C-alpha positions as CSV (number, residue, x, y, z in Angstrom):
1,X,-4.9,19.6,-8.0
2,X,-1.9,17.2,-7.3
3,X,0.4,17.2,-4.3
4,X,2.6,19.7,-6.0
5,X,-0.1,22.4,-5.4
6,X,-1.5,21.2,-2.1
7,X,1.2,22.6,0.1
8,X,0.2,26.2,-0.6
9,X,-3.3,25.2,0.6
10,X,-1.9,23.6,3.8
11,X,-0.2,26.8,4.9
12,X,-3.6,28.5,4.9
13,X,-5.4,25.5,6.5
14,X,-3.9,24.3,9.8
15,X,-6.8,21.8,10.3
16,X,-6.1,20.2,6.9
17,X,-2.3,20.2,7.6
18,X,-3.0,18.3,10.8
19,X,-4.9,15.7,8.9
20,X,-2.0,15.3,6.4
21,X,0.5,14.9,9.2
22,X,-1.7,12.2,10.7
23,X,-1.6,10.5,7.3
24,X,2.2,10.3,7.4
25,X,1.9,8.6,10.8
26,X,-0.6,6.2,9.3
27,X,2.0,5.4,6.6
28,X,4.5,4.5,9.4
29,X,2.0,2.2,11.1
30,X,1.1,0.4,7.9
31,X,4.8,-0.1,6.9
32,X,5.4,-1.6,10.4
33,X,2.5,-4.0,9.8
34,X,3.9,-5.0,6.5
35,X,7.3,-5.7,7.9
36,X,5.8,-7.7,10.8
37,X,3.5,-9.7,8.5
38,X,6.5,-10.5,6.1
39,X,8.3,-12.2,9.0
40,X,5.5,-14.7,8.9
41,X,7.0,-16.2,5.8
42,X,9.7,-17.8,8.0
43,X,7.3,-18.9,10.8
44,X,4.1,-17.6,12.3
45,X,2.0,-18.4,15.3
46,X,-1.4,-17.1,16.6
47,X,0.3,-14.4,18.7
48,X,1.6,-12.7,15.6
49,X,-1.8,-12.7,14.0
50,X,-3.3,-11.3,17.2
51,X,-0.7,-8.5,17.2
52,X,-1.4,-7.6,13.6
53,X,-5.2,-7.6,14.4
54,X,-4.6,-5.0,17.2
55,X,-2.4,-2.9,14.9
56,X,-5.1,-3.1,12.2
57,X,-7.5,-1.6,14.7
58,X,-5.1,1.2,15.3
59,X,-5.1,1.8,11.5
60,X,-8.9,1.9,11.5
61,X,-8.9,4.4,14.3
62,X,-6.4,6.6,12.5
63,X,-8.5,6.6,9.4
64,X,-11.6,7.7,11.4
65,X,-9.6,10.4,13.1
66,X,-8.4,11.8,9.7
67,X,-12.0,11.7,8.4
68,X,-13.1,13.7,11.4
69,X,-10.3,16.3,10.9
70,X,-11.2,16.7,7.2
71,X,-14.9,17.0,8.0
72,X,-14.1,19.7,10.6
73,X,-11.9,21.5,8.1
74,X,-14.7,21.5,5.5
75,X,-17.3,22.6,8.0
76,X,-15.4,25.6,9.4
77,X,-13.6,26.8,6.3
78,X,-15.3,29.4,4.1
79,X,-13.7,28.3,0.9
80,X,-12.3,24.8,1.6
81,X,-9.8,23.1,-0.7
82,X,-12.0,20.2,-1.9
83,X,-9.4,18.7,-4.1
84,X,-6.8,18.4,-1.3
85,X,-9.4,17.0,1.0
86,X,-10.5,14.3,-1.5
87,X,-6.9,13.3,-2.3
88,X,-6.3,12.8,1.5
89,X,-9.4,10.7,2.0
90,X,-8.4,8.6,-1.0
91,X,-4.9,8.0,0.4
92,X,-6.1,6.9,3.9
93,X,-8.5,4.5,2.3
94,X,-5.6,2.9,0.5
95,X,-3.6,2.7,3.8
96,X,-6.5,1.1,5.6
97,X,-6.8,-1.6,3.0
98,X,-3.1,-2.3,3.1
99,X,-3.5,-2.9,6.8
100,X,-6.2,-5.5,6.1
101,X,-4.0,-7.2,3.6
102,X,-1.1,-7.4,6.1
103,X,-3.4,-9.2,8.5
104,X,-4.5,-11.6,5.7
105,X,-0.8,-12.5,5.0
106,X,-0.4,-13.7,8.6
107,X,-3.6,-15.6,8.4
108,X,-2.4,-17.5,5.3
109,X,0.8,-18.4,7.0
110,X,-1.2,-19.9,9.9
111,X,-3.9,-21.7,7.8
112,X,-1.7,-22.9,5.0
113,X,1.8,-23.3,6.5
114,X,4.1,-23.7,3.5
115,X,7.4,-25.5,3.7
116,X,9.1,-22.7,1.6
117,X,11.4,-25.3,0.3
118,X,10.8,-24.5,-3.4
119,X,13.8,-22.5,-4.2
120,X,12.7,-20.7,-7.3
121,X,9.3,-19.7,-5.8
122,X,10.9,-18.5,-2.6
123,X,13.4,-16.4,-4.5
124,X,10.6,-14.7,-6.4
125,X,8.4,-14.2,-3.3
126,X,11.4,-12.6,-1.5
127,X,12.0,-10.4,-4.5
128,X,8.4,-9.1,-4.4
129,X,8.7,-8.6,-0.6
130,X,11.9,-6.6,-0.9
131,X,10.5,-4.5,-3.7
132,X,7.5,-3.7,-1.6
133,X,9.7,-2.5,1.2
134,X,11.5,-0.2,-1.2
135,X,8.2,1.0,-2.6
136,X,7.0,1.9,0.9
137,X,10.0,4.1,1.3
138,X,9.7,5.8,-2.1
139,X,6.0,6.4,-1.6
140,X,6.6,8.2,1.7
141,X,9.2,10.5,0.1
142,X,7.0,11.1,-2.9
143,X,4.0,12.2,-0.9
144,X,5.9,14.1,1.8
145,X,8.0,16.1,-0.7
146,X,5.7,16.0,-3.7
147,X,8.6,14.3,-5.5
148,X,7.4,13.2,-8.9
149,X,10.5,11.3,-9.7
150,X,10.2,9.1,-6.6
151,X,6.5,8.6,-7.5
152,X,7.5,7.4,-11.0
153,X,10.2,5.2,-9.5
154,X,7.7,3.6,-7.2
155,X,5.3,3.0,-10.0
156,X,8.1,1.4,-12.0
157,X,8.5,-1.1,-9.1
158,X,4.7,-1.7,-9.3
159,X,5.1,-2.9,-12.9
160,X,8.0,-5.2,-12.0
161,X,6.0,-6.8,-9.1
162,X,3.1,-7.5,-11.5
163,X,5.5,-9.3,-13.9
164,X,6.9,-11.5,-11.2
165,X,3.5,-12.3,-9.8
166,X,2.2,-13.3,-13.3
167,X,5.2,-15.5,-13.7
168,X,4.6,-17.3,-10.4
169,X,0.9,-17.9,-11.1
170,X,1.8,-19.3,-14.6
171,X,4.4,-21.7,-13.1
172,X,2.0,-22.8,-10.4
173,X,-0.6,-23.7,-13.0
174,X,1.9,-25.8,-14.8
175,X,3.7,-27.4,-11.8
176,X,2.6,-31.0,-11.2
177,X,5.0,-31.7,-8.4
178,X,4.3,-28.8,-5.9
179,X,2.3,-29.7,-2.8
180,X,-1.3,-28.4,-2.6
181,X,-0.6,-26.5,0.6
182,X,2.5,-24.8,-0.9
183,X,0.6,-23.9,-4.1
184,X,-2.3,-22.3,-2.1
185,X,0.1,-20.4,0.2
186,X,2.2,-19.1,-2.6
187,X,-0.8,-18.0,-4.7
188,X,-2.5,-16.3,-1.8
189,X,0.6,-14.6,-0.5
190,X,1.7,-13.2,-3.8
191,X,-1.8,-12.1,-4.6
192,X,-1.9,-10.1,-1.3
193,X,1.5,-8.6,-2.0
194,X,0.3,-7.6,-5.5
195,X,-2.7,-5.8,-4.0
196,X,-0.5,-4.0,-1.5
197,X,1.6,-3.0,-4.5
198,X,-1.5,-1.6,-6.3
199,X,-2.6,0.5,-3.3
200,X,0.9,2.0,-2.9
201,X,0.9,2.9,-6.7
202,X,-2.6,4.5,-6.2
203,X,-1.1,6.7,-3.5
204,X,1.8,7.7,-5.7
205,X,-0.6,8.8,-8.5
206,X,-1.7,11.6,-6.1
207,X,1.7,13.2,-6.6
208,X,1.3,13.1,-10.4
209,X,-2.3,13.7,-11.2
210,X,-5.4,15.6,-10.1
211,X,-8.0,13.9,-8.0
212,X,-10.2,12.5,-10.9
213,X,-7.2,10.6,-12.3
214,X,-6.0,9.0,-9.0
215,X,-5.3,5.3,-9.3
216,X,-5.4,5.2,-13.1
217,X,-2.2,6.7,-14.5
218,X,0.0,3.7,-14.0
219,X,-2.4,1.4,-15.8
220,X,-2.3,3.3,-19.1
221,X,0.6,1.6,-20.8
222,X,3.2,3.3,-18.5
223,X,1.9,6.7,-19.6
224,X,2.9,9.0,-16.7
225,X,1.8,12.2,-18.4
226,X,-1.7,11.7,-17.1
227,X,-4.7,9.8,-18.4
């Protein structure tokens, strides 16, 4: 069962509906963390890292809350919708991991403070960051409205981010003039951005495929008809 068929189940399962509504709130928290961590690219101090650590704890609490709600739903429902429950648990795991990655971005900016004076690298890093912001917005619409076109659009951005990241890593390997600190910072930051990108794409596959195929459709040569 994909998101297109979950909404019928929700109308008959208020406990599960509450868990899904909490997942949308979790999306907002994670998006806020991403935007906050992205500001670290132009300057970061320990207070920002501490703030993100506190927000990460909020994300962890939200995940535990949703797990409890799903368990309660499964425990008290005679014929529970297992597919809807599994998809929800998969989604909140992806959100929790995005929260961790946002915290890691701030840590990189503190431990390896780059000059960000390499124009071409900075241009590509900003392009990835901006694409991720758009992907967050598309993902929310896709999962809230079971919008397959928005899900496919978000996954298309996923492919673009992969190409930019691969190009950056190739250039870093060949660049003999870049400073060691800048090279480490750029490689780590774009690596974390790419992983956030992958988790958002995983979430979007919940709109397109049943639970067994979650997280795999966008890796099969762009085949969005399902693995």
